[in-house]
N, C-alpha and C positions, 0 to 999 in steps of 0.2 A: 175185357172179361176174359178170364181163363178158367178152365176146368181141368181136373186131373183124374186119370183113371186110377182106381184103387188098387194098390199093390200091397202084398204082405211085407213085413219088415226084412225078411230074408230074401227078397226077390231081386236084389242087385245082381247083376250078371257079369260075365267077363268082358263085355263090350258090345255096343249096339251101333247101328248105323242110323243116323238122323235123316229123316225125310221132310223136306219143306214143301208143303202142298202136295196134292195128288192129282189135280185136274179132274176132268170129267170121267165118271166110271166107265162109259161106253168106250172111250178111247184111250184110257189110261190104266185100267185095272190090270191089264197084262204086265204093265211095268212093275206095279206093286206086287203082284203075285210072284213074279220072277225074283224080285229083290228079296222077298221074304224067304224064298228058298235058299238064299245064299247068305243071309245074315239076320240076326234078330233086329227088328225095326222099332224105332220110336218116331212119332210123327208131330209136327207143329202145323196146324192147318187153321183156316179162317172160321171153320165151323166144326161142330162135334162130328166125329167120324161115324159113319153108318156102314156102308159097304166095305169100308177099309178095316173095320174092327177085327175081323179074324186074322188079319196079317200083322197085327201090331202087338208089341210088347207093353207099350204105354203111349201116352199122348198128351198134348197140351193145345189149347185154342188161343190164338193170338192173331192180330192183324198183321199179315205178312208184308204189308206196305209201310208198317211202322217199325223201324228198325230197333228202337229202343224196347218197345213192347216185345218184339221178337226175341231180343236178347234176354229179357227177364224170363220169357217162357223156356228158352234153351237152358238157362241157368237152373231152373227148377228140375228139368229133366236131367241135367248133369249131376244134381245132388242125388239122384236115385239110380243113375246108370253111368258107366263109363262110355262116353261117346267117342267112337274111333274114326268116324267119317261122317261127311255130309253129302247128300245128294238131292237133286231136284230135276224134274222134267217139266216143271212149270216155267214158261217163259218169263212170267212176271216175278218170279222168285230168284232168277239167276244172280242178280247183284246182291241180294240179301244173303244167298248161300255162300257167295264169295266172302262177304264180311264175317259170317259165322265160322267158316273154315278157318279164317285168319285168327279169329278170336280163340278158337279151340286148338290151333296149331296142328291141324290135320290136312291132308292133300286138298287142293282146290285151286281155282283161278284167283288172281289178284282181282280186287274190286275194279281196278282201272281196266283190265282186260274184259271183265264181265260187262262193264258199262260200254266199252267200245263196240262189243258185240251187239248190245241192245240198241245202241245209237247208230242208225244207218249213216247218218251224216259223218260221224267220227270214223266209222268203218271206211267209208269212201275216201276220206282224206288220208287215211293210213295207206290204203291200197294204191292211191295215186302216187304217194311219195315213195312207195316200194316197188312201183312198176308192175303191180298185179292188175291184170285186165279187168275193168269194171265199167259200169255205166257212168257217163258224166252226170253230175248231180249238183243242184244248188239249193241251199236251205232258204226258205222264205218265210215271211210272217204276215203278208198282206196280198190282196189280189193285185195290187199294183206291181209288187216285186215279183209275184208269180208270173205276170204277163211279161215282164222284162226278162225273166229267166227262160220262159218258154221261147221267146224270140231269139234269144242268144243261143239256146241249145238247138232249136229247130224242131218243128212239129213232125211227127207226133212225139208227145211227152206223156210221162206217167206222173201223176201226183199221189203222194202217200204220206201218212204220218211218220214222223221220225223214228218212233220206237214201237210201233205196233207189229203184229204178226198175223199170219193166217189169212192174208188178203184183206184185213179190215181197213177200210178207208182208202184202198188202192183203186185208182181209176185212170183209164187211158183218155187222152185228149187229142183228137185229130185236127180240130179247128179251133181257132181263137175264140169264136163265139160260144164254144162249149166250156171255156175255162171258168167263168163265174160259177156255174152250177157244180163243176168238178171241185173247185176250191171250197165251196160251201160244204160239200159232202165230206172231203178229206178233213177239213177243219172240225166238223162236228165229231168225227171219230177220234181226232187227235186230243180232244179234251180229257179222254180218259188215260193219257199217257202219264207215266210217273217221271220222276226226275232224271232218269237215264237218257232221255232225249225228248225235245219238244220242238214244235213248229212243223212245218210242211216242207217236204222235198219235191222239187221239180226235177225229174230225171229224164235222160235220154231213153227213149223206148228201144229196147233190145228185141229185134225180130228174130224169131227162130224157135225151135223146140226148147221147152223148159225141162231141166233135169235137176237132181240134187245128188251130191256125193255123201255117202254116209261114212263118217270118219270116226276112228278111235284114236286118242292121243294119250299116251302113257310115258311119263317121265320125259316129256318134250318131244317124243317121236310119235309122228302121226301115221296110221295106216289106214288107207281108204279101202273099205271092205265091200262096198256095193254101190251101184248106181240106181237111183229111182227115176224112172221116166214119167213125167206128168203130162196130162192132157187137160187143157183149160177149156171152159165153156165159151160161148160166143158173147159179144157185147163188150162194153167198156170196162166191166168189172172183172177182176181176176179171180174167177171162181174155179177151183180145181174140181174136175169131175172124175179123174181116174189116175191112179198111180200104179205102175207095174215095176217089180223088181225081178231080174233074172240073174241066176248065178253065172259067173264067168262072162258077164256083158262085156263085149270087146271095147266099148266106150270107156271103160274104167281106166285103162292104161293111159288114154289121152287126157282125161280130165283130172285124174288124181294129183298130178304135180301142181295144178292150178289151185285145187282145194287145199292142198298142203301148204302152198305159199300163202294163201289167204289167211290160214289159221296161224301160221308162223309170224306173219306181219302184225297180227293183232296180239300176239303174246300168248296164244292158247298153249298151255303146257300139259293139260290133263282133261280127260272127260270125253264125251260123246258129242259129235257136232253133225248137223244137217246143213250142208253147204249148197245153197241154190245158185244155179247159173243158167244162162241161155246159150245155145249153140248157134251163134251168129255166122254170117257169111265170112267174117274176119276172124273167126275162132271163138272159143268159149269165153264168156265174160260173166263176171260175178253179179249176182242180184243181192244176196245177203248171206250172212252166217247166223245160224241158230245154234247156239252153244249148248245144245241138249238133243235129246231123242227127237226125231221128226214126228210131226203130228199126223193125223189121219191113219193111224196104225202102221206107219212106215216101219218102225222096228219090228212089228209082228210079221210083216211082209218079208223082211230080211231073214227073219229066223226060218219062215216056211220055205224060202227060196234056197238059203245057204246053210241053214243050221246054226249060224252065229247069233248068239243071244246078246243083243246090244244092251238090254236092261241089266243083265248079269254082268256084262263088262263094265258098266257104269258103277255098279256096286264094288266090284274088285278094284277098280281105280280109285274110287273114294276111300277104300280102306288100305290103300298102299300095296295091293297085290297086282301081279301081272294078269291081264285078262286073257282068257282063252279065245283066240280068234281063228281057230281051226275050222274050216268048212266041213260040214258032215253031210250036206245034201248038194245036189246039182240040179235044181229044179227052178221054177218061177212061180210067182204069186201076184195077184193084183187086187185092187179095190176099186169099186165103182160107187161113187157118192151120188145118191139119188136126189134130184131136184125137180120141182115142178116147173111148168112153163110160166106160171103166174102166181103172184101172191094171193092169199085167200084162206079159206077154210078147208081143211082136208076132208074129202068125202070118202075116197077109197084109197087104201094103201095095203095091198096084200098080194101074195104070189098066186098065180094060176095053178091049179092042181097038176097040170102036165109038167111043171117044173120038177116036181118030186124032190128027192133028196140025193142028188148025184154025189159020188165021192169027191168030186172036184169042188163042190160048194161048201166052203169052210164055214161060212156064216152068212145069215141074212137078218139084219137087225133093223127094226123100225124105230126111229128117234121121235117121230110124231104119230099120233093116232087120229082116227077120224074124229072130227069135232075140234081139233086143235088147229091153231093158225100157223101159217108159213109166211115169211115176209122176205121178198127178194130185195137186193139193192136197187135203187138208192135208199129206199125207206129202211130196209134191214141190212144185214151183212151175209157173207157166205154161210156162216153157221146157222143164222136164223131161217135160211132158206131150205135147209137140208132136211129131207123126209127120212132118210135111212141110208143104209150102205149094205153092200154085199162083198164078200171076199171069196176069190176062187184061187185054185191052184192049177198047175199044169207042168208039162215036161219043159216047155220053153215059153218065151214071151209070146210067140205067135199063138200057141194053144191057150194061153191065159187070155188073150184078146178075144178068141173065139168063145171061150167059156163066159167071159163077161158079157159079150153081145147076146149070147144065147139066154143067159139068165135075166138080163135087163129086158129082153123081149118078152119074158114071161112073168113080168111084174106089172100089176095094174095100179096105176096112180091117177086120181082125179082130184082136182082142187076147184072149189067154187069161189070165184072172185068175191072179195068182200070180207068183212069181219065175221067172226064166230057169233052165233046167236046164243042169247042166255048167258 
């Protein structure tokens, strides 16, 4: 099914940027708003645009997972506009965006590179062949082969779907008797994977702090612009609870060459990348490459801390322009993702009056309201467990951590175990 926004006959413009998918409003609206300030936009998405509409020149509705249907939708837009570039920050649309960029002869990744970025098993194989430090990994399709792989690698190990992101289906296994439940959990989440990668990976557990390097690649040259330091929650499931970005983080000089080598090995020649790694006792090692803006408002944190607008940089690169990567701020910013201690029905979710509205509290957003349900892993996923988030700013990382702790201490959250009534 497709629908078309009505345009007057003389509405053809000098060129537009095609956006494929927009993601969730709460975490992606800043991307679309920034993009619309730098180019007229047309959109292809899975559903009729709502909150996106003020930013758009035109749109079509198509299944982004069906390449032929998507191509027909793009062709209809191309009849009405000159499409000069393609961009997406939707993980599941990366390979489709590569195909469409090739079809339109505009800047973009090759479909092979996009697929390698999506498929963690393929990424690991490339990095191993190129000598880029990464976790040992074995792709498996059954509990028997998973057990063999775990014994070969050595416990603890991590199980994860080959092409999901955002911590979906990722679980740590410390003992072999935990493996059956972990394999069932990861396999259930893997069923939603598309053709970019299938199966389950059993990987070496990398012990140490988790970080990400925010990279901008233009004409084959990568510039690492920021480091995101991530804090994970307790338990076997990899649930991010905090991200902090500080301008001039001294770690950037150490990890930038590894991130650049990872992208170069995969053939990434343009766009924005969020390169995740762990700081192990033997040095930084790669977890995965997300060939798009980082989730959880990471791009927004980078702008608050450094002034560099990664969403605008993505637009410039897609249109063949040089991105402006000049830092205009020397500050820090962080996000706290608010999770309950148990699954159940939200009873209370509000700030205490004494929190007030300090200058450093950039936003406090509730994603679930009283009466709605929250579901923690293993029944749910990190996203289904989240109640809301808050973003703070500061002069440096230490002050940001202080502000996050202060704000979190003045937020009341209560969840009643069990399903919602009525």
